[in-house]
C-alpha positions in Angstrom: -15.8 4.8 -19.6 -14.5 2.2 -17.2 -10.8 1.9 -16.7 -10.3 -1.0 -14.4 -10.9 -4.6 -15.3 -14.6 -4.6 -14.5 -14.9 -8.4 -14.5 -12.5 -8.6 -11.6 -14.1 -7.9 -8.2 -12.5 -5.1 -6.2 -9.7 -6.4 -3.9 -9.4 -5.2 -0.3 -6.2 -4.8 1.7 -5.6 -3.4 5.2 -2.6 -1.7 6.7 -0.9 -4.0 9.3 -0.5 -2.0 12.5 3.0 -3.4 13.1 4.1 0.0 14.3 2.7 1.8 17.4 0.4 4.8 17.2 -2.3 3.4 14.9 -3.0 4.9 11.5 -3.8 8.5 12.5 -1.5 11.1 14.1 -4.1 12.0 16.7 -4.7 11.7 20.4 -8.1 10.2 19.8 -8.6 6.7 21.3 -7.5 4.0 18.9 -8.5 0.4 19.9 -5.6 -0.9 17.8 -2.4 -2.4 18.9 1.0 -3.2 17.4 1.1 -6.3 19.7 1.8 -9.5 17.8 -1.2 -11.4 19.3 -3.5 -8.5 18.4 -2.1 -8.6 14.8 -2.6 -12.4 14.5 -6.2 -12.1 15.6 -6.7 -9.1 13.2 -5.3 -11.1 10.3 -7.7 -13.9 11.0 -10.6 -11.5 11.3 -9.6 -9.8 8.0 -9.3 -13.2 6.2 -12.8 -14.2 7.4 -14.1 -10.7 6.5 -13.1 -11.2 2.8 -9.9 -9.2 2.7 -7.4 -10.3 0.1 -4.2 -8.6 1.3 -2.5 -7.1 4.4 0.3 -4.6 4.0 3.0 -4.5 6.7 4.9 -1.2 7.3 8.6 -0.6 7.3 10.0 1.9 9.8 13.4 1.8 11.4 13.1 4.7 13.9 10.6 6.4 16.0 8.7 9.5 14.8 5.3 10.8 13.9 3.4 8.8 16.5 5.2 5.5 15.8 7.5 5.0 18.8 7.9 1.3 18.3 8.2 -0.7 15.1 8.3 -4.4 14.4 10.3 -5.4 11.4 8.1 -6.0 8.3 9.3 -9.2 6.7 9.5 -11.3 9.8 6.2 -9.9 11.1 4.6 -10.6 7.8 5.8 -14.2 7.9 4.2 -14.6 11.4 0.9 -13.4 10.0 1.2 -15.8 7.1 1.9 -18.7 9.4 -1.3 -18.0 11.3 -3.6 -17.6 8.3 -4.6 -19.8 5.3 -5.6 -17.6 2.3 -4.6 -14.0 3.2 -1.7 -12.6 1.2 0.7 -10.4 3.1 2.7 -7.7 1.4 6.0 -7.1 3.2 7.4 -3.6 2.8 11.1 -3.5 2.0 13.4 -0.5 1.7 16.3 -0.6 -0.8 19.4 0.6 1.0 19.0 -1.4 4.2 18.1 -4.5 2.1 20.3 -5.9 -0.6 18.3 -7.5 -3.5 20.2 -10.8 -3.3 19.1 -11.2 0.4 15.6 -10.0 -0.3 15.1 -12.4 -3.3 16.2 -15.4 -1.2 14.3 -14.4 1.9 11.0 -13.8 -0.1 11.5 -16.9 -2.1 11.8 -19.0 1.0 8.7 -17.4 2.6 6.9 -17.9 -0.7 7.7 -21.6 -0.6 6.8 -21.9 3.1 3.4 -20.3 2.5 2.4 -21.7 -0.9 2.9 -18.4 -2.7 1.1 -16.0 -0.3 3.9 -13.4 0.3 4.2 -10.2 -1.8 6.5 -7.3 -1.5 6.1 -3.5 -1.5 9.3 -1.7 -2.5 9.4 1.6 -0.6 11.8 4.1 -2.1 12.0 6.1 1.2 10.8 9.5 2.2 12.1 9.8 5.8 15.6 11.3 5.6 16.2 11.2 9.4 15.7 7.5 9.4 18.4 6.9 6.7 20.8 9.2 8.7 20.1 7.3 11.9 21.0 3.9 10.5 24.0 5.2 8.5 22.4 4.8 5.1 23.2 7.2 2.2 20.3 9.5 1.4 19.9 9.7 -2.4 18.0 12.5 -4.2 14.4 11.8 -5.3 14.9 10.4 -8.8 18.0 8.5 -7.7 16.0 6.7 -5.1 13.6 5.6 -7.8 16.4 4.5 -10.1 17.8 2.4 -7.3 14.3 0.9 -6.6 14.0 0.0 -10.2 17.3 -1.8 -10.3 16.2 -3.6 -7.1 13.0 -4.8 -8.7 14.8 -5.8 -11.9 17.2 -7.8 -9.7 14.4 -9.6 -7.8 12.7 -10.6 -11.1 16.0 -11.7 -12.7 17.0 -13.8 -9.7 13.5 -15.4 -9.5 13.1 -16.1 -13.2 16.5 -16.7 -14.8 18.5 -19.9 -14.3 21.6 -17.7 -13.8 21.3 -14.0 -13.4 23.9 -11.4 -14.4 23.3 -7.6 -14.0 25.4 -4.5 -14.2 23.7 -1.6 -12.7 24.7 1.7 -11.0 23.6 0.3 -7.6 23.7 -3.6 -7.9 25.8 -6.2 -9.6 25.1 -9.9 -10.1 27.5 -12.4 -11.8 25.9 -15.7 -13.0 23.9 -16.0 -9.8 21.7 -19.1 -9.6 19.0 -19.0 -6.9 17.7 -22.4 -6.0 15.0 -23.3 -5.1 13.0 -20.7 -7.1 9.8 -19.4 -5.8 6.6 -21.4 -6.5 3.7 -19.9 -8.5 2.3 -17.5 -7.8 5.6 -15.7 -7.6 5.7 -12.8 -5.1 3.8 -9.8 -6.6 5.7 -6.6 -6.6 3.9 -3.5 -5.3 5.4 0.0 -5.3 4.0 3.3 -4.1 4.4 7.0 -5.0 2.6 9.9 -6.7 5.5 11.5 -8.5 6.2 11.2 -12.2 9.3 9.1 -11.4 7.2 6.7 -9.3 4.7 6.2 -12.1 7.4 5.8 -14.8 9.1 3.2 -12.7 5.8 1.3 -12.0 5.0 1.3 -15.8 8.4 -0.4 -16.5 8.8 -2.9 -13.7 6.0 -3.2 -11.1 2.9 -5.4 -10.9 1.0 -3.0 -8.7 1.1 0.8 -8.1 -0.1 2.2 -4.8 -1.2 5.8 -4.8 -2.3 8.1 -2.0 -5.9 8.8 -1.2 -7.7 10.8 -3.9 -11.0 11.6 -5.6 -12.2 9.4 -8.5 -11.2 12.3 -10.9 -7.7 12.7 -9.4 -7.2 8.9 -9.5 -8.4 8.6 -13.1 -5.8 11.1 -14.3 -3.0 9.1 -12.6 -4.4 5.8 -13.9 -4.6 7.1 -17.5 -0.9 8.2 -17.2 0.3 4.9 -15.8 -1.7 2.8 -18.2 -0.4 4.7 -21.3 3.2 4.3 -20.1 2.8 0.7 -19.2 1.3 0.0 -22.6 4.3 1.5 -24.3 6.4 -1.1 -22.4 4.1 -3.9 -23.4 2.9 -4.3 -19.8 -0.1 -3.7 -17.6 0.0 -2.4 -14.0 -2.8 -2.8 -11.4 -3.6 0.1 -9.2 -4.3 0.3 -5.4 -5.5 3.4 -3.7 -5.2 4.3 0.0 -8.3 5.2 2.0 -9.1 5.7 5.7 -12.5 4.1 6.3 -14.9 5.4 8.9 -18.1 3.4 8.4 -20.9 3.9 10.9 -24.6 3.3 10.9 -25.3 7.0 10.1 -23.4 9.6 8.1 -23.5 12.0 11.1 -21.7 9.5 13.3 -19.0 8.9 10.7 -18.4 12.6 10.1 -18.3 13.2 13.9 -15.5 10.6 14.2 -13.5 12.3 11.4 -13.9 15.7 13.0 -12.8 14.3 16.4 -9.7 12.7 14.8 -8.7 16.1 13.3 -9.6 18.0 16.4 -7.5 15.8 18.6 -4.6 15.7 16.1 -1.1 16.1 17.4 -0.1 19.3 15.7 3.6 19.1 16.3 3.8 15.5 15.0 1.5 16.3 12.0 3.4 19.4 11.1 6.8 17.7 11.5 5.6 14.8 9.3 4.2 17.4 6.8 7.6 19.2 6.7 9.5 15.9 6.2 7.3 14.5 3.4 6.9 17.8 1.6 10.7 18.1 1.6 10.9 14.7 0.0 8.3 15.6 -2.6 9.7 19.1 -3.4 13.0 17.3 -4.3 11.2 15.6 -7.2 11.9 17.4 -10.5 8.3 18.6 -10.9 8.3 19.6 -7.2 5.4 17.3 -6.5 5.6 14.2 -4.5 3.0 12.2 -2.6 2.0 15.0 -0.3 2.4 18.2 -2.4 -1.2 19.3 -2.0 -2.0 17.7 1.3 -3.9 19.9 3.9 -3.3 19.5 7.7 -6.4 17.2 7.8 -5.0 15.1 5.0 -1.7 14.7 6.8 -3.4 13.6 10.1 -4.1 10.3 8.2 -0.8 9.9 6.5 -1.1 8.9 2.8 -4.1 11.3 2.4 -6.6 8.6 3.5 -9.5 11.0 4.1 -9.3 12.3 0.5 -10.8 9.0 -0.8 -13.9 9.9 1.3 -14.8 6.4 2.5 -16.6 8.1 5.4 -20.3 7.4 5.9 -22.8 4.6 6.0 -22.1 1.1 4.5 -24.0 2.0 1.3 -22.3 5.4 0.9 -18.9 3.8 1.3 -19.8 0.9 -1.0 -20.9 3.3 -3.7 -17.7 5.4 -3.4 -15.6 2.2 -3.7 -17.4 1.3 -6.9 -16.8 4.9 -8.2 -13.0 4.5 -7.4 -13.1 1.2 -9.2 -14.7 2.9 -12.3 -11.8 5.4 -12.1 -9.3 2.6 -12.3 -8.7 1.2 -8.8 -8.2 -2.6 -8.7 -7.6 -2.6 -4.9 -8.6 -0.4 -1.9 -6.0 -0.2 0.8 -7.7 0.5 4.1 -6.8 2.1 7.4 -9.2 2.1 10.4 -9.4 3.7 13.8 -10.2 0.5 15.7 -8.9 -2.2 13.4 -10.2 -5.5 14.6 -13.8 -4.4 15.2 -14.0 -2.2 12.2 -12.5 -4.7 9.8 -15.1 -7.2 10.9 -17.9 -4.6 10.5 -16.6 -3.6 7.0 -16.5 -7.2 5.9 -20.0 -7.8 7.2 -21.7 -4.6 5.9 -19.6 -3.0 3.1 -18.0 -5.8 1.1 -21.4 -7.6 0.3 -22.8 -4.2 -0.9 -19.8 -3.7 -3.2 -20.3 -7.2 -4.6 -24.0 -6.4 -5.3 -23.2 -3.1 -7.0 -20.5 -4.8 -9.1 -22.9 -7.5 -10.2 -25.6 -4.9 -11.0 -23.0 -2.9 -13.0 -22.0 -6.1 -14.9 -25.6 -6.9 -15.7 -26.2 -3.4 -17.0 -23.1 -3.6 -19.2 -24.2 -7.0 -20.6 -27.7 -5.5 -21.3 -26.2 -2.5 -23.0 -24.2 -4.8 -25.3 
């Protein structure tokens, strides 16, 4: 049985390389740059290639291959100013951001770009980063409680004439934001794989991002979140992370994956693994985003290899459709050489996905 909205074509997003080091913690060559001009050209290539969204990353300090980091919201706005249809999802971290400022900032960018900005609320996993900037480190479920209040605050400020709120983390007293965002209002994305993350998404988020996974693993998460969202009278769309290695032959694609892992930076990978597994172990069920990640999974943070989009254009297109059947509405992609591979993906994979989707719809109509 199909879970996702089959009549909606799969949406595609890419990770914005606004931090240095690319998307794999490896010493393999990555023809990818965090340079602003490279990123503007990449956004234009992605838009032409049929991508719907770009996701900027939020990091405040160096670590795990990312020595330099451009701030996400201002960087996102620069990409929006240089594109016409691409939506850019700016990552925001409650703690450093206050919801009143975020609501106003995003509302202004929404107006300036005709509704093309979205937001990804990141609850935080990197304890050292919080310590470095003098932010309190909350325990796992408290981080999600704060994020939920943050999202409720954004929605209230954007939708109510005057907004009042009394939370454990945030307070508003008859606050009137003017002008309000135009439609479409900024969509709210949120990531995580823990129970707290799914529970929060079911209550307040538009989109839930999950780490790379098999169709079976994804389906279990989707069923959980759909049931919880339905109890709240809501629906939540799901995006899954994947690292795409698309080559003319399967052998070439697998060889690239093997080289990435062979040239991985073990100190950085293991330090990253230690940090994120600590964050996950702190969740009540002892399972966070990276609980079952192997060394190879951690080389592409967010378990991108587990989605298995590694092979020929047809193999990758078929696996995308399998993820869609398991409940994915959006595929969030990382690449080794962003500009050239985004172009190749748009030229070779996306048309095959559309053909497979159309064939699936035709079969469904025939079956009815």
